[in-house]
C-alpha positions as CSV (number, residue, x, y, z in Angstrom):
1,M,35.0,48.6,-10.1
2,H,31.3,50.2,-10.3
3,K,28.2,49.0,-8.9
4,S,27.0,51.0,-11.6
5,I,26.5,49.0,-14.7
6,P,28.7,49.9,-17.5
7,A,27.8,50.5,-21.1
8,W,27.8,47.0,-22.4
9,T,28.5,46.8,-26.4
10,T,25.8,44.6,-27.3
11,G,23.1,47.2,-27.4
12,L,20.4,44.4,-26.7
13,C,18.5,45.6,-23.3
14,I,14.6,44.6,-22.2
15,L,11.7,45.8,-24.0
16,A,8.4,44.6,-22.9
17,A,5.6,44.6,-24.6
18,L,1.3,44.1,-24.1
19,P,0.1,41.4,-26.2
20,T,-1.3,42.6,-29.8
21,F,-2.8,41.5,-32.7
22,A,-0.4,41.2,-35.4
23,Q,-2.7,42.4,-38.0
24,E,-3.5,45.9,-36.6
25,K,-0.5,46.9,-36.0
26,K,3.1,48.2,-38.2
27,T,6.5,46.4,-37.9
28,L,9.0,48.5,-37.1
29,T,11.5,49.2,-39.9
30,F,15.5,48.9,-40.0
31,D,15.7,53.0,-40.0
32,Q,13.0,53.1,-38.0
33,I,15.1,51.5,-35.6
34,F,18.5,52.5,-36.5
35,T,19.1,55.5,-38.3
36,K,16.3,57.9,-37.5
37,P,14.5,56.2,-34.2
38,V,10.9,56.6,-33.7
39,S,9.3,57.0,-30.3
40,I,6.8,54.4,-29.5
41,T,5.6,56.3,-26.6
42,E,4.5,60.1,-25.9
43,P,6.6,62.4,-23.7
44,L,5.3,62.3,-19.7
45,P,4.4,65.6,-18.3
46,G,8.2,67.5,-17.6
47,V,8.1,67.7,-13.8
48,R,10.9,67.6,-12.0
49,A,10.6,69.4,-8.5
50,W,8.4,71.0,-6.1
51,A,8.5,74.5,-5.2
52,D,6.4,74.4,-2.0
53,K,5.0,72.0,0.0
54,T,1.6,72.3,-2.0
55,H,2.5,73.4,-5.3
56,Y,5.1,71.0,-7.8
57,I,6.8,72.9,-10.9
58,E,6.3,71.8,-14.8
59,M,7.5,72.9,-17.5
60,R,4.7,73.9,-20.4
61,S,5.7,74.9,-23.7
62,G,9.0,75.7,-22.7
63,K,7.7,77.7,-19.6
64,Q,7.6,76.9,-15.9
65,V,4.4,76.8,-14.3
66,Q,3.7,75.9,-10.6
67,V,0.1,73.9,-10.1
68,D,-1.5,73.4,-7.4
69,V,-1.9,70.4,-5.8
70,K,-5.9,70.3,-4.9
71,S,-7.3,72.5,-7.5
72,G,-5.0,72.0,-10.3
73,N,-4.3,75.4,-11.5
74,A,-1.1,76.4,-12.9
75,T,0.5,80.0,-12.4
76,P,3.7,81.0,-14.3
77,Y,6.9,80.0,-11.7
78,T,9.0,82.4,-11.1
79,P,12.4,81.1,-9.6
80,P,13.8,82.9,-6.5
81,P,16.4,85.3,-7.2
82,A,19.7,83.2,-7.3
83,T,21.5,84.4,-3.8
84,G,24.3,82.3,-4.2
85,N,27.6,82.5,-5.9
86,S,29.4,80.0,-8.3
87,V,32.9,79.1,-9.2
88,S,34.4,77.1,-12.1
89,V,37.9,76.9,-13.8
90,K,38.7,78.0,-16.6
91,D,42.6,78.1,-18.1
92,N,43.7,76.5,-15.2
93,D,42.3,79.6,-12.7
94,I,39.2,80.1,-10.7
95,Y,37.2,82.5,-11.3
96,L,33.5,83.7,-8.9
97,Q,30.2,84.0,-10.6
98,R,27.7,86.7,-8.9
99,P,24.2,85.5,-9.1
100,D,23.9,88.7,-10.5
101,G,25.1,88.2,-14.0
102,S,27.9,90.4,-13.9
103,A,31.4,89.5,-15.3
104,P,33.2,86.4,-13.7
105,I,36.0,87.8,-11.1
106,R,39.1,85.6,-11.7
107,L,40.3,84.7,-8.3
108,T,44.0,82.9,-8.8
109,A,46.3,84.0,-11.8
110,T,49.0,80.8,-11.7
111,E,50.5,78.8,-14.4
112,A,49.6,75.3,-12.2
113,E,45.8,74.0,-12.4
114,E,43.9,74.6,-9.8
115,K,41.4,71.8,-9.2
116,N,37.8,71.3,-7.6
117,P,36.9,74.9,-6.3
118,T,34.6,74.3,-3.3
119,L,33.0,77.2,-1.7
120,S,32.4,77.5,2.2
121,P,28.8,77.5,3.0
122,D,29.1,80.7,3.9
123,E,30.7,81.7,0.3
124,K,33.3,83.5,2.0
125,Y,36.1,80.8,1.3
126,V,37.1,79.1,-1.9
127,A,38.9,75.6,-1.5
128,F,40.7,73.8,-3.9
129,T,44.0,71.9,-4.3
130,R,47.2,72.7,-6.4
131,N,50.0,70.5,-7.5
132,N,48.4,67.8,-4.9
133,N,48.5,70.6,-1.6
134,L,45.2,71.8,-0.4
135,F,44.2,76.1,-0.7
136,A,41.5,78.4,-0.3
137,I,41.3,81.4,-0.9
138,E,39.2,84.4,0.8
139,V,36.7,85.8,-1.6
140,A,36.2,89.8,-0.4
141,T,40.3,90.3,-0.3
142,Q,41.5,87.6,-2.9
143,K,44.4,86.5,0.1
144,E,45.3,83.4,-0.8
145,I,46.2,80.9,2.3
146,Q,48.0,77.5,2.0
147,Y,47.3,74.3,4.5
148,T,49.7,72.4,3.1
149,T,53.3,72.3,1.6
150,D,54.6,68.7,1.3
151,G,52.5,67.9,-2.0
152,S,54.5,65.8,-4.8
153,D,54.0,63.0,-6.7
154,V,53.5,60.6,-4.0
155,I,52.1,62.7,-1.8
156,Y,48.4,64.3,-2.5
157,N,46.2,66.8,0.1
158,G,42.7,66.8,-0.3
159,W,43.2,64.9,-3.4
160,A,42.3,61.4,-3.3
161,S,44.6,58.3,-4.4
162,W,43.4,55.9,-7.6
163,V,41.9,53.4,-5.3
164,Y,40.1,55.7,-3.0
165,F,38.8,57.7,-6.1
166,E,37.6,54.4,-8.1
167,E,36.3,52.7,-5.2
168,I,35.5,54.6,-1.5
169,L,34.7,58.4,-2.6
170,G,33.6,57.5,-5.7
171,R,33.9,59.1,-9.0
172,P,31.4,61.6,-8.6
173,S,34.0,63.1,-6.2
174,R,36.4,63.9,-9.3
175,Y,39.3,63.0,-6.7
176,R,38.2,65.5,-4.3
177,A,38.9,64.7,-0.3
178,F,38.2,67.2,1.2
179,W,35.1,68.7,3.5
180,W,33.9,71.7,4.5
181,S,32.4,71.6,8.4
182,P,28.3,73.4,8.0
183,D,30.0,76.1,10.3
184,S,32.6,76.9,7.4
185,R,35.3,78.0,10.1
186,K,37.1,74.3,9.3
187,I,38.0,72.0,6.2
188,A,38.6,67.8,6.5
189,F,40.7,66.8,4.1
190,M,42.7,63.2,3.9
191,R,46.1,62.8,2.7
192,F,47.4,60.2,0.9
193,D,51.0,58.4,0.2
194,D,51.3,56.6,-2.4
195,T,55.5,56.0,-2.0
196,R,54.7,51.7,-1.4
197,V,52.1,51.4,-3.8
198,P,53.1,49.8,-6.9
199,V,53.0,51.8,-10.0
200,F,51.1,50.1,-13.1
201,P,52.8,51.1,-16.6
202,I,49.6,51.5,-19.1
203,Y,51.2,52.2,-22.8
204,S,50.1,54.4,-25.2
205,E,50.8,54.0,-29.2
206,K,50.3,57.5,-30.1
207,G,53.2,59.3,-32.1
208,Q,56.5,57.5,-33.6
209,H,57.6,56.3,-30.1
210,G,54.5,55.9,-27.8
211,Y,54.1,56.7,-24.5
212,L,53.7,54.9,-20.9
213,E,51.0,56.1,-18.6
214,N,52.3,55.6,-14.9
215,T,49.4,54.8,-11.7
216,R,49.9,54.2,-8.4
217,Y,47.2,51.3,-8.3
218,P,47.7,48.5,-5.2
219,K,46.3,45.4,-6.9
220,A,45.0,42.4,-4.5
221,G,47.3,41.9,-1.9
222,D,49.3,45.1,-2.6
223,P,50.5,47.8,-0.1
224,N,47.8,50.6,-0.1
225,P,48.4,54.6,-0.3
226,E,49.4,55.6,3.9
227,V,46.3,57.4,4.6
228,R,45.8,60.3,7.2
229,L,42.7,62.5,8.3
230,A,43.2,66.0,9.2
231,I,40.9,68.9,9.6
232,V,42.5,72.5,9.8
233,P,40.8,76.0,10.5
234,V,39.8,78.0,7.4
235,T,42.1,81.0,8.5
236,G,45.6,78.6,8.6
237,G,47.3,77.6,11.4
238,N,48.2,74.4,12.8
239,I,46.5,70.9,11.3
240,T,45.1,68.9,14.0
241,W,45.7,65.2,12.9
242,A,43.3,62.4,13.8
243,D,44.5,60.1,16.2
244,F,45.3,56.7,13.6
245,N,48.8,55.5,12.6
246,E,49.1,55.5,8.7
247,K,51.0,52.3,8.9
248,D,48.3,50.4,9.8
249,D,46.4,48.3,7.2
250,Q,43.1,50.3,6.7
251,Y,40.5,52.2,4.6
252,F,39.1,55.4,5.7
253,G,35.9,56.4,4.0
254,Q,33.8,59.6,3.6
255,P,33.8,61.3,6.9
256,F,30.5,63.5,8.0
257,W,30.7,66.6,9.7
258,T,27.5,66.6,12.6
259,P,25.3,69.3,11.9
260,D,26.6,72.0,14.1
261,G,30.3,71.7,13.0
262,S,31.2,70.4,16.3
263,A,32.8,67.3,15.1
264,L,34.2,65.3,12.4
265,W,32.8,61.7,12.5
266,A,35.4,59.4,10.7
267,Q,34.5,56.5,9.1
268,W,37.4,53.3,9.6
269,M,37.4,49.8,8.0
270,P,40.9,47.4,8.4
271,R,41.9,46.0,5.4
272,D,39.8,43.0,5.8
273,Q,36.8,45.0,5.3
274,N,34.4,43.0,8.0
275,Q,34.6,45.9,10.7
276,L,32.7,48.9,10.5
277,F,33.6,51.7,13.1
278,L,32.4,55.3,13.2
279,Y,34.6,57.4,15.5
280,A,33.7,61.2,16.7
281,I,37.1,62.8,16.0
282,D,38.0,65.8,18.5
283,T,38.8,68.9,15.9
284,Q,40.7,70.5,18.8
285,T,43.0,67.2,19.6
286,G,42.3,64.8,17.0
287,A,40.8,62.2,19.7
288,K,38.8,59.7,18.4
289,K,35.8,58.0,20.3
290,V,33.4,55.5,18.9
291,V,29.9,55.9,18.0
292,Y,29.2,53.2,16.2
293,Q,30.3,49.7,15.3
294,E,29.6,47.0,13.1
295,E,31.1,43.5,12.5
296,Q,29.6,41.2,9.4
297,K,31.3,37.5,8.7
298,T,32.0,38.8,5.3
299,W,32.2,42.6,4.2
300,I,30.7,45.9,5.2
301,D,29.8,48.7,3.0
302,W,30.3,51.7,3.6
303,F,27.6,54.5,4.8
304,T,26.7,56.8,1.8
305,D,25.1,59.3,4.3
306,I,24.0,59.5,8.2
307,Y,20.9,60.8,8.6
308,F,21.0,63.5,12.1
309,L,18.2,64.2,13.8
310,S,17.2,67.7,15.2
311,N,18.3,68.6,18.5
312,N,21.1,66.0,19.5
313,K,18.1,63.1,19.1
314,G,20.5,60.7,17.6
315,F,21.2,59.3,13.8
316,I,19.8,57.0,11.3
317,V,22.2,54.8,9.1
318,K,21.2,52.3,6.5
319,S,22.9,48.8,7.8
320,D,22.4,45.2,5.8
321,R,24.1,43.3,8.8
322,S,20.6,41.5,9.0
323,G,20.7,40.2,5.7
324,W,18.9,42.9,4.6
325,D,19.0,46.6,4.4
326,H,17.2,48.5,6.7
327,L,16.8,51.8,9.1
328,Y,18.3,52.0,12.7
329,H,17.8,55.0,14.8
330,H,20.9,55.8,17.2
331,N,21.1,58.0,20.0
332,M,24.3,59.7,20.1
333,D,26.1,58.3,22.0
334,G,25.9,55.3,19.8
335,S,23.7,53.2,21.7
336,L,20.4,51.5,19.6
337,N,17.1,53.6,20.3
338,R,15.5,51.4,18.0
339,Q,15.4,49.6,14.8
340,L,13.1,51.2,12.5
341,T,12.5,48.7,9.7
342,S,12.4,44.7,9.5
343,G,11.7,41.8,7.6
344,N,13.6,40.2,4.5
345,W,13.3,43.3,2.1
346,R,15.3,46.0,1.4
347,V,15.5,49.4,1.8
348,K,16.8,51.1,-0.7
349,E,16.5,55.0,-0.1
350,L,15.6,57.3,3.4
351,L,14.0,60.0,1.4
352,Q,12.8,62.2,4.4
353,I,12.7,62.3,8.0
354,N,9.4,64.5,9.6
355,E,10.2,65.4,12.9
356,K,6.9,67.4,13.3
357,K,5.5,64.5,11.9
358,G,7.3,61.6,13.5
359,A,7.7,59.8,10.2
360,I,10.2,58.6,8.2
361,Y,9.4,58.1,4.2
362,F,12.0,56.0,2.3
363,T,12.2,53.8,-0.6
364,A,12.1,50.1,-0.3
365,R,12.1,46.5,-2.6
366,K,9.6,45.0,-0.3
367,E,6.1,44.3,-2.5
368,A,8.6,42.3,-5.0
369,T,12.2,42.1,-5.4
370,T,12.0,43.5,-9.0
371,R,10.2,47.0,-7.8
372,Y,10.0,49.9,-6.0
373,D,7.4,51.8,-4.0
374,L,7.4,54.0,-1.4
375,Y,6.8,54.2,2.2
376,K,6.2,56.1,5.5
377,A,6.8,54.6,9.0
378,D,6.4,55.8,12.7
379,L,9.9,56.8,14.4
380,K,8.6,55.2,17.4
381,G,8.5,51.6,15.1
382,G,5.9,50.0,13.8
383,A,4.9,48.5,10.1
384,P,5.6,50.8,7.6
385,Q,2.8,51.7,5.3
386,R,2.8,52.0,1.7
387,L,1.6,55.1,-0.1
388,T,2.5,53.9,-3.8
389,F,0.0,51.2,-5.6
390,G,-0.5,48.2,-7.8
391,E,1.9,45.8,-9.7
392,F,4.2,48.6,-10.8
393,S,7.9,49.6,-9.9
394,H,7.6,53.9,-8.8
395,N,9.9,56.7,-9.3
396,V,8.6,59.4,-6.9
397,I,9.2,63.4,-6.2
398,L,8.3,63.9,-2.6
399,A,7.2,67.1,-1.4
400,P,8.7,69.2,1.2
401,E,7.3,67.7,4.6
402,G,5.8,64.8,2.9
403,D,2.2,65.6,2.5
404,W,2.3,64.7,-1.6
405,F,4.5,62.8,-4.0
406,I,4.1,62.8,-7.4
407,T,5.3,58.8,-9.1
408,T,6.3,58.1,-12.2
409,Y,5.5,54.4,-12.2
410,S,5.5,51.3,-15.1
411,N,6.0,47.6,-15.2
412,I,7.6,45.1,-17.7
413,N,4.7,45.2,-19.8
414,T,2.9,49.0,-19.2
415,P,4.3,52.5,-20.3
416,P,5.1,55.0,-17.4
417,R,2.4,56.8,-16.3
418,M,2.3,59.7,-13.7
419,A,0.4,60.7,-11.2
420,L,0.0,63.2,-7.8
421,V,-0.7,61.1,-4.9
422,S,-1.1,61.7,-1.4
423,D,0.7,60.5,2.2
424,K,-2.6,58.6,2.1
425,G,-2.1,56.5,-0.5
426,K,-4.7,58.1,-2.4
427,V,-4.3,58.7,-6.5
428,A,-5.3,62.6,-6.1
429,R,-5.0,63.0,-9.9
430,E,-3.5,61.1,-13.0
431,L,-0.9,63.6,-14.6
432,G,0.1,61.6,-18.0
433,N,0.4,58.3,-19.7
434,A,3.4,57.5,-22.1
435,R,1.2,55.4,-23.8
436,G,-0.5,56.9,-26.7
437,T,-1.2,56.4,-30.4
438,A,2.8,55.9,-31.7
439,Y,2.6,53.2,-29.3
440,D,-0.9,51.4,-30.2
441,S,0.4,51.7,-34.2
442,Y,4.0,49.5,-33.5
443,R,4.0,45.7,-33.2
444,L,6.3,45.0,-30.5
445,A,7.9,41.7,-29.5
446,P,5.9,39.7,-26.4
447,T,8.7,39.9,-23.1
448,E,7.8,37.3,-20.0
449,M,9.4,38.1,-16.3
450,K,9.7,34.1,-15.2
451,T,11.8,32.6,-12.6
452,Y,14.5,29.9,-12.6
453,T,15.5,27.8,-9.7
454,T,19.4,27.3,-9.0
455,R,21.1,23.4,-7.7
456,D,20.5,24.3,-4.8
457,G,17.1,25.6,-4.8
458,L,17.2,29.0,-4.9
459,V,14.8,31.3,-6.8
460,L,15.8,33.9,-9.1
461,P,13.9,36.4,-11.6
462,I,15.0,36.0,-15.7
463,T,13.5,38.1,-18.6
464,I,13.0,36.6,-22.1
465,I,12.2,38.6,-25.3
466,W,10.8,36.0,-27.5
467,P,11.3,36.4,-31.6
468,F,8.0,37.2,-33.7
469,D,6.0,34.4,-34.9
470,M,7.6,31.4,-33.7
471,E,7.1,28.6,-35.6
472,A,6.2,25.3,-33.8
473,G,8.9,22.5,-33.8
474,K,11.4,25.4,-34.8
475,K,14.7,26.2,-33.2
476,Y,15.5,29.7,-32.2
477,P,19.2,31.1,-30.7
478,V,19.6,32.7,-27.3
479,L,21.7,35.7,-26.5
480,I,21.9,36.7,-22.7
481,S,23.6,40.3,-21.9
482,I,24.3,40.5,-18.4
483,Y,26.3,42.2,-15.9
484,G,26.8,39.6,-12.8
485,G,28.4,42.3,-10.3
486,P,27.3,42.2,-6.6
487,D,24.6,44.0,-5.7
488,A,23.7,45.3,-9.1
489,G,21.0,43.4,-10.4
490,T,19.7,44.0,-13.9
491,I,16.2,42.8,-13.6
492,Y,13.4,45.2,-12.5
493,D,9.5,45.3,-13.3
494,T,9.7,48.4,-15.1
495,W,9.3,49.5,-18.5
496,R,12.7,49.7,-20.2
497,P,12.6,50.6,-24.0
498,N,15.4,49.3,-26.1
499,M,14.9,49.5,-30.3
500,P,17.8,47.3,-31.2
501,A,15.9,44.2,-29.1
502,Q,13.3,44.7,-31.6
503,W,15.2,44.4,-34.8
504,F,16.6,41.1,-33.1
505,A,13.3,39.5,-32.1
506,Q,12.2,40.0,-35.7
507,E,15.4,38.2,-36.8
508,G,15.0,35.3,-34.5
509,L,17.3,35.8,-31.7
510,I,16.0,34.6,-27.8
511,Q,17.2,37.5,-25.9
512,V,17.7,36.7,-21.9
513,V,18.7,38.7,-19.0
514,I,19.7,36.6,-15.9
515,D,19.9,37.8,-12.3
516,N,22.6,35.6,-9.8
517,R,21.8,35.2,-6.2
518,A,24.4,38.2,-5.1
519,A,22.4,40.7,-7.4
520,G,20.3,42.1,-4.9
521,H,17.3,40.2,-4.6
522,L,18.3,38.1,-1.6
523,G,19.9,40.9,0.2
524,K,23.1,40.8,1.7
525,A,21.9,37.3,2.6
526,G,22.4,36.4,-1.2
527,M,25.6,38.2,-1.4
528,N,27.1,36.4,1.5
529,Y,27.4,33.1,-1.0
530,I,30.0,34.9,-2.8
531,H,32.3,35.6,0.0
532,R,36.2,33.8,-0.6
533,Q,35.0,32.5,-4.4
534,L,33.9,35.9,-6.3
535,G,32.4,34.2,-9.7
536,K,31.6,30.9,-8.8
537,Y,28.2,30.6,-7.4
538,E,26.9,33.5,-9.9
539,I,28.7,31.5,-13.3
540,E,26.9,28.2,-11.9
541,D,23.2,30.2,-11.8
542,Y,24.0,31.6,-14.7
543,M,24.7,27.9,-16.1
544,D,21.7,27.0,-14.3
545,A,19.2,29.4,-15.3
546,A,20.4,28.4,-19.4
547,R,19.7,24.8,-18.7
548,W,16.7,26.0,-17.7
549,L,16.2,28.0,-20.5
550,A,17.3,24.8,-23.0
551,T,14.1,23.0,-21.5
552,Q,11.8,25.5,-23.1
553,P,9.9,25.3,-26.0
554,G,11.9,26.5,-29.3
555,V,14.9,26.7,-27.4
556,D,18.6,26.1,-29.2
557,A,21.0,24.9,-26.8
558,S,23.7,24.3,-29.3
559,R,23.4,28.1,-29.9
560,M,23.9,29.9,-26.4
561,G,25.0,33.2,-26.8
562,I,26.3,35.2,-23.7
563,T,27.8,38.8,-23.5
564,G,28.8,41.7,-20.9
565,G,31.3,44.0,-20.3
566,S,33.5,44.5,-17.1
567,F,32.3,42.3,-14.4
568,G,29.7,41.2,-17.1
569,G,32.6,40.5,-18.9
570,Y,34.5,38.1,-16.4
571,M,31.4,36.3,-16.3
572,S,31.0,35.7,-19.9
573,A,34.4,34.7,-20.2
574,M,33.9,32.4,-17.4
575,A,30.8,30.8,-19.2
576,L,32.8,30.0,-22.1
577,T,35.4,28.1,-19.9
578,Y,34.0,27.2,-16.6
579,G,30.8,26.9,-18.4
580,A,32.0,25.8,-21.6
581,D,29.3,22.8,-21.4
582,V,26.5,25.2,-21.8
583,F,27.6,28.3,-23.3
584,T,28.6,28.0,-26.7
585,H,29.5,31.6,-28.1
586,G,30.1,34.4,-26.1
587,I,31.9,38.1,-26.1
588,A,34.3,39.5,-23.2
589,N,34.2,43.1,-23.0
590,F,36.9,44.6,-21.2
591,S,36.9,41.7,-18.6
592,V,38.7,40.8,-15.0
593,T,40.6,37.5,-15.8
594,D,42.0,37.0,-12.5
595,W,41.2,39.1,-9.3
596,A,44.5,39.3,-8.3
597,L,45.0,41.3,-11.5
598,Y,42.5,43.7,-10.2
599,D,42.5,46.4,-7.3
600,S,42.8,46.0,-3.8
601,H,40.1,47.5,-2.2
602,Y,37.0,46.1,-4.8
603,T,38.8,43.1,-4.7
604,E,39.7,42.0,-1.2
605,R,36.0,43.3,-0.3
606,Y,35.1,39.7,-1.7
607,M,38.0,37.5,-1.8
608,D,40.1,38.6,0.9
609,L,44.1,38.9,0.9
610,P,45.5,37.0,-1.8
611,K,47.8,35.1,0.6
612,D,44.5,34.1,2.7
613,N,42.4,32.5,0.3
614,A,44.9,31.4,-2.4
615,E,41.9,28.2,-3.7
616,G,39.5,30.8,-3.9
617,Y,41.5,33.1,-6.5
618,K,42.6,30.2,-7.8
619,I,38.9,28.6,-8.6
620,T,37.7,31.9,-9.9
621,S,40.6,32.4,-12.2
622,V,39.7,32.5,-16.3
623,M,43.0,31.4,-16.6
624,T,42.3,28.2,-14.6
625,H,39.6,27.0,-16.6
626,A,41.0,28.1,-20.1
627,N,41.4,24.7,-20.8
628,K,37.8,24.1,-21.1
629,L,37.1,26.6,-23.6
630,K,35.1,24.6,-26.9
631,G,32.8,27.2,-28.0
632,L,33.9,30.8,-29.7
633,L,34.6,33.8,-27.4
634,R,35.4,36.9,-28.3
635,I,38.1,38.9,-25.9
636,V,37.6,42.9,-26.5
637,H,39.3,45.6,-24.7
638,G,40.9,48.8,-25.0
639,T,44.7,49.6,-24.6
640,M,45.0,52.2,-22.1
641,D,41.5,50.8,-19.5
642,D,42.6,52.0,-16.4
643,N,39.9,50.6,-14.8
644,V,40.6,46.8,-15.3
645,H,43.8,46.6,-17.3
646,M,44.0,45.2,-20.6
647,Q,46.7,42.9,-18.8
648,N,43.5,40.8,-18.4
649,S,42.9,40.2,-21.5
650,I,46.4,39.8,-22.7
651,Q,47.1,36.9,-19.8
652,L,44.0,34.9,-21.2
653,V,45.2,35.7,-24.8
654,D,48.7,33.4,-23.7
655,K,47.1,31.5,-21.8
656,L,44.5,29.8,-24.7
657,E,47.6,30.2,-27.6
658,D,49.6,28.1,-25.5
659,L,46.7,25.6,-25.2
660,G,46.4,25.7,-29.1
661,K,43.0,26.8,-28.5
662,H,41.1,29.3,-31.0
663,F,39.1,32.6,-30.3
664,E,39.0,35.9,-31.6
665,F,40.6,38.9,-30.1
666,M,39.6,42.9,-30.7
667,V,41.4,45.9,-29.5
668,Y,40.2,49.3,-29.3
669,P,43.5,51.6,-29.1
670,G,44.1,54.4,-27.1
671,E,40.4,53.6,-25.3
672,R,39.5,53.1,-21.4
673,H,37.2,51.1,-20.0
674,G,34.5,51.5,-22.4
675,W,34.5,53.6,-25.6
676,G,32.4,55.7,-27.6
677,G,32.6,57.7,-30.9
678,P,33.5,55.8,-34.0
679,K,35.0,53.0,-32.5
680,S,31.5,52.2,-30.1
681,T,29.7,52.1,-33.6
682,H,32.5,49.8,-35.1
683,S,32.8,47.7,-31.9
684,R,28.4,47.7,-32.2
685,N,28.6,46.5,-35.2
686,E,30.9,43.4,-34.9
687,N,29.3,42.5,-32.2
688,Y,26.3,42.4,-34.5
689,R,28.2,40.7,-37.1
690,F,29.2,38.2,-34.1
691,Y,25.5,37.5,-33.5
692,Y,24.5,36.8,-37.0
693,Q,27.3,34.8,-38.5
694,N,27.1,32.8,-35.3
695,L,24.3,32.9,-33.8
696,L,21.4,33.6,-36.6
697,Q,23.8,31.8,-39.2
698,K,23.7,34.3,-42.0
699,P,25.7,37.4,-42.8
700,L,25.4,40.9,-41.3
701,P,22.7,42.5,-43.6
702,A,24.5,45.1,-45.2
703,L,21.7,47.7,-44.0
704,F,24.6,48.2,-41.2
705,K,26.9,49.4,-42.7
706,G,27.5,53.2,-42.3
707,T,25.0,53.5,-39.4
708,N,25.2,55.8,-36.5
């Protein structure tokens, strides 16, 4: 399950607006919102990159220009001629494209499909997988080199097992589990053995007889794939296996080559995921040596990057071991050189290291947990300098060497603006403002960012889009849109336009977004609450927020709706069961309903093994609380969801039927973890029908029929 937020089927999100004078502005029509959406802001300049340290690249009238930071003068920009080759797969074979535009060169000609072709850094070889074995082909001679021969339906070389693809290497990997060394002389790869991983059958209703799609999917407590880490010379020959026992209950994260390619650094965790080791692997012998070790009482997340300094001066990593994400400089032997940042705030990303200046540039949530700023800090330590400005959230493009940056900045009440800024934090030039005549022409619903307090005293953010022209003494229904997963907050002080929210504000719906304690605003310290009881604190936070909402003028506590997808679907199902005294209506989309039914790596990170935490699995299962359901719950799932299996919803349906509970159930045949096309339109309109009938208490307008 990803930290990224799934595309909810509600179609509702935050839209902020400055206070307006109703009599001077037009109200958006149905067609302007749903059929031919009108843009309420002006486009910003098309700045996406830097040509060099003093010129940024901008699109003007369909052409690229480079703009001098000091004078503002623009001259035509001609990209440097392409020097690199590229590879692609067509009709299951690999083709090489030269930069001169000549006809592609076919490198393979087999019936089997070649997957993930990846050029070596020197572009002399292309590595790929075929039939779960690892290969490379020499570009000059088109000689093929086969590194492994034991690939099968359960043995994968350089091709990730499902749980590694989904939870460790990530979907952008496209299952690739091999990595070129920087000098192009070696390839590191993982070998997976799924023999002991249980098979989960996913049924398709297609055709006369249907079929089963079988996936090796380890659920919580199940045997995981056995993994080996290897290094092989590009020319072939003996494989060097890293000194680990594949029979151990363990995980390997993405490895990292040292800049000179002399060593491979492997990330390793025990199955409990509360220790992280970085091992330097000898590429000749496979011997390992610890260069970094971290232990926490709850869990540890993988490093997504390691930043090596030049001349073996060490490396920088981001860790939340203090309870907050900060940067640490370690020597190459692993000893701590110094902590570079500290405090009760979170570093987001290290953008640049300028060793000549002795400076680092990074983004962080320091001024407010809902905003991002750019900072500069000394490599020798000391307080960071904020380079961005104002009460805005900033999205920056940093120039080479860090002397300049371009920021697109906004807040919940201010449409985006763009500025050129120096590394002293001085605005050199405003480049654009999205607030123009279109924005000023329309009346937009008022939005507030507020806070609520949990039963144990934590203060967390909540946003509310209020209906237009609320009448004193009248009660209005509430719809809360959530995700709620660990470190996946949705409330940021930034401009996030969404047109359907304007329609429902006109219709009289109070639209709310809530973040819980594990959403990231309180750092890892806040996330640690949920260890071994994933979902309990989160739903209690939502209950506390909803109870606070019910005390606000105009809020109808008898029409308190909630919706979300994936983890948000789980939260919605928990809201109508565990939180049945607070929430009255809910739509739970493609939801986990019992953590024993979800995959091993994600679930056990937060919950530990089922055998070690039986009570935690029980109290966080929707089924445990199903008997409390008294509002209206709609359960929605795609029949071929290969991430959160429809088994989750079916087991909840079975439980509710046995309890004699009324509920609604909607399936989307053949759909996975979310859907598009006609199913998306149908899902959206059925959600809207639910809101109208149950929250707004009137029929769905005929206007929605046939909308795309």
